[in-house]
N, C-alpha and C positions, 0 to 999 in steps of 0.2 A: 475123174478132176482127183478125186481123193487118192486114187490110187497112185498117180504123176508126184499129189505132194510127200505124202509117205515114202515113195522110192526116195526123190529130193532127199528128205530127211533122211534119211538112210547114210543117202551119199556125203552129206555134208559131215556126216556125225565120221563114216569113214576115214575121210578128210584129216577131218581136226587130230583124230584118233593117229592117224598115219604121220600128222607133222608135229605131233609131241614125241611120236615114238625116235622120229629121226631127229628133233632135236634134243633129248637126249642123250639117244647116243652117240651126235656129235659134241656134245660137250665131257658125255663119260670118257670120250678119248682124249679131251683135252682137259680133263680135272680125274686124278687119279688118288685113291687113297692110298698112302701107306703109312708103313710103320715112318717114328722121324730121324732116331737109328738103332742099326739094327746089332751094332756090337755095344757089351757093359763096358764101362770103367772101372778095370780091374789093374792091379799091378801098373798103376800108372805111375811117371819118372819125371814129367814134368809139365808143367799147365803155364803157356803163353798166352797173358792175356792182352791187346790193345783194344784200346777204348776211347771214348769223350774223357772218363775218367782216370785216364793216365796207360802209360804203359808197364808190365811187370811180369817177371817171372815169378812161380810157386816151385819149387824142388823137392823132389823126397828125398828126406836125410835116416840117419839113422836111428838118430830121437826126436822125429817127427817133422816137418816140415820148415824149409826154409824161403824167404821171398829175397829176390836181388830186384832192387829199385833204382833204374838210371840216377844218378847224383851228378852233380855238375863239372866232377872233374873222375868219379868214378861209381860202378854200383855201391849201393848198399846195401849188404844184407843183414834182414833183422828176421826172428821168431816169427811162426804163422801157428796160430791155432788151429791142429787137425781138425777140429768140429767145422770150422766156417769152410775148410775146403770138402770136406764131403757134404757138407751143404750144397754146396755150389755147383758141383758135379750131379749130385743129385738132380737139383734143379735144370742143369744143363741134360741131363740124359732125360728126365721126365715132360718135357716139350711136348703140349697136345696139340699141333698145327691143326685149322678152321679146314684146310683144305693144301691136298699139295697137287701143284700143276708141273703136267709135264706136257714135254714140246716148246714149253714158255710162250703163251699167248701174247707177249711181248714182246720176242724174239730172244732174248738170252738174259742168263744171269743179270748181268748190266744195266738189261731195262727195265730191271727192278731195284738199282741203285746200289749192287751186291760187288762192284769191281771197287767199290771204295766205301765199305759198311763200317756203319756205324760202331760196331764192334765186330772182336774177332779175335778166336779163340782157339790154340793148338794146343792137342794133348798127346802125348808120346808115354809110351809103353818100355815098362822096362824086361816085358817079354820079346826076346827073339822072335825076331818073324811077325811083328804086330805092329803095321801102318800105322801111323801118327792118324789121330781124326783132326780136321778142321771145320771149325763151324765159323760161319759169318751173318751177323743181324743186321738190319738196317730198317727203317721207316724212312713213311713217304711223307709229302705235302698233305694228306687227309688225317696221320699219324696210324696209319699200318703198319705191321710188323711183317716183315719177309724174310726167312733164313733160309741158309741153305749149309749143306754140310757136304763130306767130302767122301760118305760113305755109301751117298745116294747121289749123286755127282748132276746126275741128268733131270733130277727136281728141284723147284723153287715152293715152299711152307711159306702157309700164312698162318702168321701167329697169333696168339692173344697179346694186347697191345700192352699187357705191362710184363711179358716177359724181357723184354729189353733193359727196363730199367731195375728188372731183377739180377740180371747178370751184368750190368756195365758197372761197376763198382771201384772204387780206389783202390789203391792195393791198402791202405790204410785200416778197412776192414777186416783186414785178416791176420794184421799183425797183435803179435802176442804183449798183453801191457803188464801182465805179471811181473812184479821186479824181482822178487826171491821163485825158487821151486825145491821146495823141499815139501818131507811126510812130518807132522806134525810131529805127529805119534814116536818116531824115532829120536828128535833130537835129542844131545846128551849133554850139551855143554852149549852158551850165549858168553857171547860178550858185547858188552859196550864199550867204545873208546869216541871221549871227547875231549880236545888240547887242551881246552880250557874249562873244563863243567867235571862233574861226576863219570868217573869210568870203575868198569866194574867186569868179573869173572864168574860164570856160576857151571856149577856142575852136577848132572843129576846122577842119584842115587837109589837104591830102592827104598831110602824113607822120604826121598821127594829131593828138591833142590840145595845146593849148600853153595854159600862163597869160597873161589881160590880168591879173589880181590874183591877187594881192596884189601891190603894187610891188617886193616885193625878189625873186619869184620870175617875173617877164614875161617873157616870150619861151622859160622854159623847157618842157621837153615834161612833159607829165603822163602818167600812166600809162591805157595806152589801155583794157587787159584791166581794171583799177581801174572805170573811168569806164563800160564798157561794162555790168558788172554793175551797177552801182550806176542807171544808165538802165533794163536791165532790172528791178530792184527797184522803180523808181518806174510801170512801166508796167503792174506785176500787183499795185500797193500798192490793196488794198481798204479801206472804213471799216468799223469795229465797227460803227455804228450812224445813219443819216440821223436828224438834229432833222427830224422833224414837225408841230413848235409851230413859232411864231415865238421867235425867237431873238433878244437883241440885242445886238450884237459892237461893244464899247466898243471906246475909240479907243486901247488901249492897242499898243505898236510888238508885232508879233508875235515868238514865241520864236525860228523858225526861219523862214524862208522862199526857198522854190526855183524856180527858173525855168528853162525850158525854150524856146530857140528851134528853129524849123526854118524852113521855105520861105515861112510865113504871116508876117504882118506884126506879127500879137499870141503875146507867150510865151505855153505853158502854165504857170499859177504855181497853187502850195499856199501856205500859209498855216498857221503853230499856234500856236495860243495857252495856257496855262496856266489851267487851272482851278480859283479860289482851295479852299482846304479839300480838293482831287481830286487830290493831286499823282500817282495810277498814269492822271490821266485829261490828256487833251487836247481841244479843242474845234481844229475844221480850216473851213479854207474855200477853194473852190477853182474856178477858172475853169471846169473842169468842170461840178460838181455847182451845181445850182444853189439848194441850202438846207444850213448850215452840218453838219456830222455829228463824231462823235465817234472817236479813235485812242488806243489804251491806250501809256502811257508809253516800257514798253518798244521798241515800234515803232518811235515815235518818234526813241528814242535811237539805234536801227539806222539812221536815214537824216541823222544827226550825221557829217557828215565834214570833216576837217579839211584844210587845206590841203598838208598831209603825209602822209595817209590814200590822198589821188591825184595825189599829186607822182610823175612817174616818177622812183623811187631806183634806177638803171643806178646803180654808177658808172662802171665803164668800157665804152667802144663800139669793138671790136676787129676788124678783118678777121682772123679767123683761118689764112687761107689765106697770109697774107705771110709769119707768123711760123715762121721757119727754125731759131732758135737762141734758149735760154734759157739763162739764166747767174743762180744762185741763190747769194747768200753769207748762211750761216747761222753765227754766232758767229764761231770761228776760217777756219772752210773754204767753199772757193769751185768750184762745180760747173758745170760746163761742159756742154751737151746741146743736143746738132745733129740736123737732122731728114734723114734718111739714105733710102736705098732701100725698104731694106726698113720702117722705122720709125726712133722717136725712139732715141741713143744716146751714153752717156757721151763726150767727144772723147779722154780717155785710156784707152777702153775698145771694145772690137768687138761687145760682147755690147747686143743693142736693151734699151732700159729700156722696159719699156710702163708703160701709166696716162699718159703726157703729155697727150695730146690730149684727154683727158677733164680733167685738170688745166685746159688752156688754156680750156676750153669751163666748166667753172668759175671763170675770171675774169669769163667776161662776164655769168655769172649774178648777181654777187654784188650784194646791194641795203642801203644804208646803214638801222638799224634806229633813227637817231635823229637831227636834224639835226647835220649838218657843224660842225665849228669852223675857227676861221683858225687859232689858235692851240692847237701842243699840250699835254697837261695835265703839270703836274711831275713826278707819279706815271706818266705810261708810261715806258715801256723799251723800245728798239730791239730785235725779235728774228730778222728777216728782211727782206732786199731783194731782190727779184726782178725783172733787167731782159727784156723780151722783146724780139729785134730780129729785119731780115729778112736778107736772103744777104748785102748790105755789111757788115752788124755794125751798121747805127743804128738808135738805138732805137726802136720803136715805142710801148711802153708802160715805166716803169720805176716798180713798187711798193714800197713800205716797209709794214710789221706791226709793231705794235706792240702790247704786254701791259701792259693799266692794272686795277691791282688797283679803282679806283673804277667800273669799268665792268661792267654786270650782267652775271651766268656766263653764260659761254657768247658772250659777244662781246670784240673786239679791235679797234684802230686799223687804219684801214689808208689811207694818202696815196697820191693818186695823183699824178705827177710833184712840177710843184712848186705843186699845188690845195691842195685844204685837206683836213681831217683826217675819215676818216671811218668813222663806229661799225658793224663788220661781224658778219657771224658768223664766230667762229675756228675752226668745222671746218674750212676747208680751210686753214687756217694750221695746224694741230695733222696736216694729211694732207702738207703739204709738208714737214713736221719729221719724219714718220717716214719719208718718203724721202729728205731730204737731212739726214739730221745733225750737230749741230755739234760732236761727238765729233774723233778723230784720224784718221777715214777718208774726211779728203779724195780729193777728186779732183782734177786739175789743170783748169784753164781755156783 
């Protein structure tokens, strides 16, 4: 009896093993492991995308990629970010199927919805003899994603559910929204034009930027730091949106025009136009973008710089190493300070007087806060005179400070020698008044 049971058990195990082998073999005939795409995406000439997010064409050009987006009356051609194209092709090429189905257990590709796919991509190549590659993706009611490609037309693939969302993108995801394209380091001329505001032109030399326009600033230095920051802001400027439908640009004068020159013959140009009934928005047109664009009014206002904003506003230039004497006249008192081996000291004292080097440096950092005047206002009152001299007592700079109640709070007038009167911060004057008071404790000169 035990022998019969043992034999029956052996027979049952054999049947189960045989059935498992038969089932596995049958399914292996239907489910075939295969690489998604056998060809690599090299020398791509165009990519035609048709999906739920729209239809468009990406075309390779000499200077990058362009997108052809169907409009109401004609195709709109816009610039494309090359890195976005590379990213799209990489995702398309590296799809990793869960399985590939040979023989189509549902019947044919159409049984998986691939006769009317959610996404269709056609990739063409510039190399002669290379056939285009067509890819179709679709999803069923359960959310499963199936794919097909012309490189392996006998197979349908089941793909990750995220693959369709990764590839079904609108044309706007590829478009380049940079307003201008230029090399910040090679800009040698910069111009800003406003029909009813400050306009200026600066040119770069070995010593930095200098004004060519307006006439009253011609040959005067501009602020290198302010211009570098301004140029950088133009380099990173992005449009809020691109106009992918035809826009008629009227012949009005632009509210703002900016031009940059480098080694190229033609400048990079951007123009901004007001939009009737929409003061919060500007319509833009640039030499880089092939379509008009919009930019918010706040961003445009940050681009509006007057000649004063980019002017070199340092009041004095001074070689501090040559200054060995400082004579300060404040009220009835006159102070003489000389540089010694251990530091600065009053002429009438053997004690060192700390902080003079910092004062001298702050003289060179003074900037005028508004346009200087040729004549001092009647409301101004003289407060202090500072003479900076060398070893021989020769004056290097003579600076006179004036208080004026009509100036904004925190400002005073300063005259540099026999020149103009500059409105500057009064903080340095107040600190000098603290160190060299106008009371009765004066020191000799």
